[in-house]
MOPAC internal coordinates of N, CA, C and O (Angstrom, degrees):
PM7 1SCF
backbone

  N    0.0000 0     0.00 0     0.00 0    0    0    0
  C    1.4485 1     0.00 0     0.00 0    1    0    0
  C    1.5305 1   110.90 1     0.00 0    2    1    0
  O    1.2310 1   121.42 1   142.80 1    3    2    1
  N    1.3243 1   114.88 1   -37.20 1    3    2    1
  C    1.4556 1   117.84 1  -177.48 1    5    3    2
  C    1.5283 1   111.54 1   -65.80 1    6    5    3
  O    1.2310 1   120.43 1   143.23 1    7    6    5
  N    1.3259 1   116.78 1   -36.77 1    7    6    5
  C    1.4659 1   119.58 1   177.65 1    9    7    6
  C    1.5169 1   110.94 1   -65.05 1   10    9    7
  O    1.2310 1   120.73 1   141.74 1   11   10    9
  N    1.3219 1   116.20 1   -38.26 1   11   10    9
  C    1.4682 1   119.93 1   178.59 1   13   11   10
  C    1.5248 1   110.85 1   -65.07 1   14   13   11
  O    1.2310 1   120.20 1   141.82 1   15   14   13
  N    1.3207 1   117.21 1   -38.18 1   15   14   13
  C    1.4634 1   120.19 1   178.26 1   17   15   14
  C    1.5212 1   111.12 1   -67.20 1   18   17   15
  O    1.2310 1   120.32 1   139.57 1   19   18   17
  N    1.3300 1   116.99 1   -40.43 1   19   18   17
  C    1.4661 1   119.48 1   176.83 1   21   19   18
  C    1.5201 1   111.06 1   -64.96 1   22   21   19
  O    1.2310 1   120.76 1   142.61 1   23   22   21
  N    1.3461 1   116.14 1   -37.39 1   23   22   21
  C    1.4582 1   119.84 1   177.17 1   25   23   22
  C    1.5243 1   110.44 1   -63.82 1   26   25   23
  O    1.2310 1   120.00 1   135.34 1   27   26   25
  N    1.3346 1   117.60 1   -44.66 1   27   26   25
  C    1.4661 1   120.48 1   178.17 1   29   27   26
  C    1.5194 1   111.22 1   -60.95 1   30   29   27
  O    1.2310 1   120.59 1   138.15 1   31   30   29
  N    1.3157 1   116.48 1   -41.85 1   31   30   29
  C    1.4588 1   120.37 1  -179.71 1   33   31   30
  C    1.5252 1   111.10 1   -63.99 1   34   33   31
  O    1.2310 1   120.19 1   133.19 1   35   34   33
  N    1.3214 1   117.24 1   -46.81 1   35   34   33
  C    1.4636 1   119.32 1  -178.68 1   37   35   34
  C    1.5228 1   112.04 1   -71.99 1   38   37   35
  O    1.2310 1   120.00 1   144.30 1   39   38   37
  N    1.3272 1   117.60 1   -35.70 1   39   38   37
  C    1.4680 1   120.16 1   178.78 1   41   39   38
  C    1.5236 1   111.23 1   -67.32 1   42   41   39
  O    1.2310 1   120.07 1   140.32 1   43   42   41
  N    1.3204 1   117.47 1   -39.68 1   43   42   41
  C    1.4631 1   119.23 1   179.06 1   45   43   42
  C    1.5214 1   111.06 1   -69.86 1   46   45   43
  O    1.2310 1   120.23 1   145.49 1   47   46   45
  N    1.3202 1   117.17 1   -34.51 1   47   46   45
  C    1.4624 1   120.25 1   175.63 1   49   47   46
  C    1.5233 1   110.54 1   -65.33 1   50   49   47
  O    1.2310 1   120.60 1   136.54 1   51   50   49
  N    1.3212 1   116.45 1   -43.46 1   51   50   49
  C    1.4647 1   120.38 1   178.43 1   53   51   50
  C    1.5240 1   111.26 1   -65.32 1   54   53   51
  O    1.2310 1   120.25 1   139.11 1   55   54   53
  N    1.3220 1   117.13 1   -40.89 1   55   54   53
  C    1.4700 1   120.25 1   179.14 1   57   55   54
  C    1.5223 1   110.83 1   -64.22 1   58   57   55
  O    1.2310 1   120.37 1   139.14 1   59   58   57
  N    1.3145 1   116.90 1   -40.86 1   59   58   57
  C    1.4552 1   120.04 1   178.13 1   61   59   58
  C    1.5168 1   112.84 1   -65.38 1   62   61   59
  O    1.2310 1   120.29 1   148.31 1   63   62   61
  N    1.3248 1   117.06 1   -31.69 1   63   62   61
  C    1.4614 1   120.87 1   179.35 1   65   63   62
  C    1.5263 1   112.01 1   -79.62 1   66   65   63
  O    1.2310 1   120.40 1   133.84 1   67   66   65
  N    1.3257 1   116.84 1   -46.16 1   67   66   65
  C    1.4638 1   121.44 1  -174.62 1   69   67   66
  C    1.5222 1   111.68 1   -69.51 1   70   69   67
  O    1.2310 1   119.83 1   144.58 1   71   70   69
  N    1.3245 1   117.93 1   -35.42 1   71   70   69
  C    1.4673 1   119.07 1  -175.32 1   73   71   70
  C    1.5220 1   112.69 1   -65.83 1   74   73   71
  O    1.2310 1   119.77 1   159.41 1   75   74   73
  N    1.3173 1   118.05 1   -20.59 1   75   74   73
  C    1.4641 1   119.85 1   177.63 1   77   75   74
  C    1.5226 1   111.95 1   -64.53 1   78   77   75
  O    1.2310 1   120.39 1   153.89 1   79   78   77
  N    1.3156 1   116.86 1   -26.11 1   79   78   77
  C    1.4563 1   120.83 1  -178.95 1   81   79   78
  C    1.5223 1   113.08 1   -97.51 1   82   81   79
  O    1.2310 1   119.89 1   163.96 1   83   82   81
  N    1.3309 1   117.82 1   -16.04 1   83   82   81
  C    1.4601 1   121.04 1  -170.82 1   85   83   82
  C    1.5253 1   112.68 1  -107.99 1   86   85   83
  O    1.2310 1   120.12 1   134.61 1   87   86   85
  N    1.3139 1   117.39 1   -45.39 1   87   86   85
  C    1.4627 1   120.86 1  -169.01 1   89   87   86
  C    1.5208 1   112.75 1   -94.12 1   90   89   87
  O    1.2310 1   121.28 1   -20.06 1   91   90   89
  N    1.3141 1   115.16 1   159.94 1   91   90   89
  C    1.4648 1   122.18 1   175.21 1   93   91   90
  C    1.5259 1   109.36 1   -89.83 1   94   93   91
  O    1.2310 1   120.06 1    -1.22 1   95   94   93
  N    1.3243 1   117.49 1   178.78 1   95   94   93
  C    1.4554 1   122.74 1  -165.63 1   97   95   94
  C    1.5333 1   116.98 1   -56.71 1   98   97   95
  O    1.2310 1   117.21 1   124.48 1   99   98   97
  N    1.3317 1   122.91 1   -55.52 1   99   98   97
  C    1.4735 1   118.67 1  -175.83 1  101   99   98
  C    1.5323 1   112.88 1   -64.50 1  102  101   99
  O    1.2310 1   120.31 1   138.15 1  103  102  101
  N    1.3134 1   117.01 1   -41.85 1  103  102  101
  C    1.4642 1   119.99 1   179.58 1  105  103  102
  C    1.5260 1   110.82 1   -69.26 1  106  105  103
  O    1.2310 1   120.28 1   144.87 1  107  106  105
  N    1.3118 1   117.07 1   -35.13 1  107  106  105
  C    1.4672 1   121.17 1   179.17 1  109  107  106
  C    1.5216 1   110.75 1   -61.72 1  110  109  107
  O    1.2310 1   120.70 1   137.08 1  111  110  109
  N    1.3222 1   116.27 1   -42.92 1  111  110  109
  C    1.4592 1   120.35 1   179.55 1  113  111  110
  C    1.5203 1   111.00 1   -64.49 1  114  113  111
  O    1.2310 1   120.19 1   137.63 1  115  114  113
  N    1.3216 1   117.25 1   -42.37 1  115  114  113
  C    1.4623 1   120.75 1   179.94 1  117  115  114
  C    1.5259 1   111.29 1   -63.95 1  118  117  115
  O    1.2310 1   120.25 1   137.53 1  119  118  117
  N    1.3175 1   117.14 1   -42.47 1  119  118  117
  C    1.4642 1   120.17 1   179.98 1  121  119  118
  C    1.5219 1   110.17 1   -69.19 1  122  121  119
  O    1.2310 1   119.80 1   141.47 1  123  122  121
  N    1.3263 1   117.99 1   -38.53 1  123  122  121
  C    1.4635 1   120.46 1   177.34 1  125  123  122
  C    1.5253 1   111.54 1   -61.68 1  126  125  123
  O    1.2310 1   120.35 1   135.34 1  127  126  125
  N    1.3252 1   116.94 1   -44.66 1  127  126  125
  C    1.4656 1   120.06 1   179.77 1  129  127  126
  C    1.5243 1   111.49 1   -65.79 1  130  129  127
  O    1.2310 1   120.46 1   137.30 1  131  130  129
  N    1.3138 1   116.72 1   -42.70 1  131  130  129
  C    1.4644 1   120.12 1   178.84 1  133  131  130
  C    1.5218 1   111.05 1   -64.45 1  134  133  131
  O    1.2310 1   120.35 1   136.86 1  135  134  133
  N    1.3194 1   116.94 1   -43.14 1  135  134  133
  C    1.4646 1   120.52 1   178.93 1  137  135  134
  C    1.5262 1   110.98 1   -63.91 1  138  137  135
  O    1.2310 1   120.15 1   141.21 1  139  138  137
  N    1.3124 1   117.32 1   -38.79 1  139  138  137
  C    1.4652 1   120.38 1   179.13 1  141  139  138
  C    1.5229 1   111.17 1   -64.81 1  142  141  139
  O    1.2310 1   120.34 1   137.01 1  143  142  141
  N    1.3164 1   116.96 1   -42.99 1  143  142  141
  C    1.4671 1   120.42 1   179.46 1  145  143  142
  C    1.5260 1   110.50 1   -64.44 1  146  145  143
  O    1.2310 1   120.27 1   136.67 1  147  146  145
  N    1.3281 1   117.09 1   -43.33 1  147  146  145
  C    1.4687 1   120.27 1   179.62 1  149  147  146
  C    1.5218 1   110.54 1   -65.49 1  150  149  147
  O    1.2310 1   119.90 1   140.63 1  151  150  149
  N    1.3383 1   117.79 1   -39.37 1  151  150  149
  C    1.4634 1   120.52 1   178.34 1  153  151  150
  C    1.5208 1   111.22 1   -62.37 1  154  153  151
  O    1.2310 1   120.39 1   134.67 1  155  154  153
  N    1.3116 1   116.85 1   -45.33 1  155  154  153
  C    1.4636 1   120.15 1  -178.58 1  157  155  154
  C    1.5251 1   110.58 1   -65.36 1  158  157  155
  O    1.2310 1   120.28 1   133.40 1  159  158  157
  N    1.3249 1   117.07 1   -46.60 1  159  158  157
  C    1.4612 1   119.92 1  -178.28 1  161  159  158
  C    1.5270 1   112.11 1   -65.38 1  162  161  159
  O    1.2310 1   119.71 1   138.84 1  163  162  161
  N    1.3189 1   118.16 1   -41.16 1  163  162  161
  C    1.4610 1   119.36 1   179.06 1  165  163  162
  C    1.5247 1   111.24 1   -71.23 1  166  165  163
  O    1.2310 1   120.01 1   146.44 1  167  166  165
  N    1.3226 1   117.58 1   -33.56 1  167  166  165
  C    1.4593 1   120.09 1   175.20 1  169  167  166
  C    1.5156 1   112.41 1   -65.00 1  170  169  167
  O    1.2310 1   120.44 1   137.95 1  171  170  169
  N    1.3182 1   116.77 1   -42.05 1  171  170  169
  C    1.4675 1   120.85 1   177.05 1  173  171  170
  C    1.5263 1   110.20 1   -65.43 1  174  173  171
  O    1.2310 1   120.40 1   138.27 1  175  174  173
  N    1.3206 1   116.84 1   -41.73 1  175  174  173
  C    1.4673 1   119.87 1   178.93 1  177  175  174
  C    1.5243 1   111.10 1   -63.89 1  178  177  175
  O    1.2310 1   120.02 1   139.46 1  179  178  177
  N    1.3302 1   117.57 1   -40.54 1  179  178  177
  C    1.4669 1   120.16 1   176.62 1  181  179  178
  C    1.5225 1   111.10 1   -63.98 1  182  181  179
  O    1.2310 1   120.17 1   139.79 1  183  182  181
  N    1.3139 1   117.28 1   -40.21 1  183  182  181
  C    1.4646 1   120.61 1   177.98 1  185  183  182
  C    1.5244 1   110.77 1   -63.67 1  186  185  183
  O    1.2310 1   120.64 1   137.01 1  187  186  185
  N    1.3322 1   116.38 1   -42.99 1  187  186  185
  C    1.4594 1   119.64 1  -178.97 1  189  187  186
  C    1.5271 1   111.83 1   -67.46 1  190  189  187
  O    1.2310 1   119.82 1   142.39 1  191  190  189
  N    1.3213 1   117.96 1   -37.61 1  191  190  189
  C    1.4655 1   119.14 1   177.52 1  193  191  190
  C    1.5245 1   110.70 1   -69.23 1  194  193  191
  O    1.2310 1   120.28 1   147.22 1  195  194  193
  N    1.3098 1   117.06 1   -32.78 1  195  194  193
  C    1.4627 1   120.66 1   177.78 1  197  195  194
  C    1.5243 1   111.00 1   -69.14 1  198  197  195
  O    1.2310 1   120.59 1   135.76 1  199  198  197
  N    1.3285 1   116.47 1   -44.24 1  199  198  197
  C    1.4583 1   119.38 1  -178.54 1  201  199  198
  C    1.5243 1   111.36 1   -73.34 1  202  201  199
  O    1.2310 1   119.63 1   154.41 1  203  202  201
  N    1.3308 1   118.32 1   -25.59 1  203  202  201
  C    1.4620 1   120.63 1   177.76 1  205  203  202
  C    1.5245 1   110.96 1   -70.94 1  206  205  203
  O    1.2310 1   119.79 1   148.71 1  207  206  205
  N    1.3288 1   118.00 1   -31.29 1  207  206  205
  C    1.4638 1   120.54 1   179.12 1  209  207  206
  C    1.5277 1   111.31 1   -71.32 1  210  209  207
  O    1.2310 1   119.76 1   151.91 1  211  210  209
  N    1.3139 1   118.06 1   -28.09 1  211  210  209
  C    1.4597 1   120.90 1  -178.42 1  213  211  210
  C    1.5263 1   111.93 1   -74.14 1  214  213  211
  O    1.2310 1   120.29 1   158.65 1  215  214  213
  N    1.3285 1   117.04 1   -21.35 1  215  214  213
  C    1.4760 1   119.76 1  -178.00 1  217  215  214
  C    1.4952 1   112.71 1   -77.97 1  218  217  215
  O    1.2310 1   120.10 1   180.00 1  219  218  217

């Protein structure tokens, strides 16, 4: 599961970076928002799995 979360985090970061050069304005905004939500959720999930192992 942890590898999948890291993959989601890196893929959303890459999508947010690459779309600035490829997409036009409405699609760019949608991809940026989606990538931001996925980054935040996968980051929180990684933090929670890390803190759960310490308990």
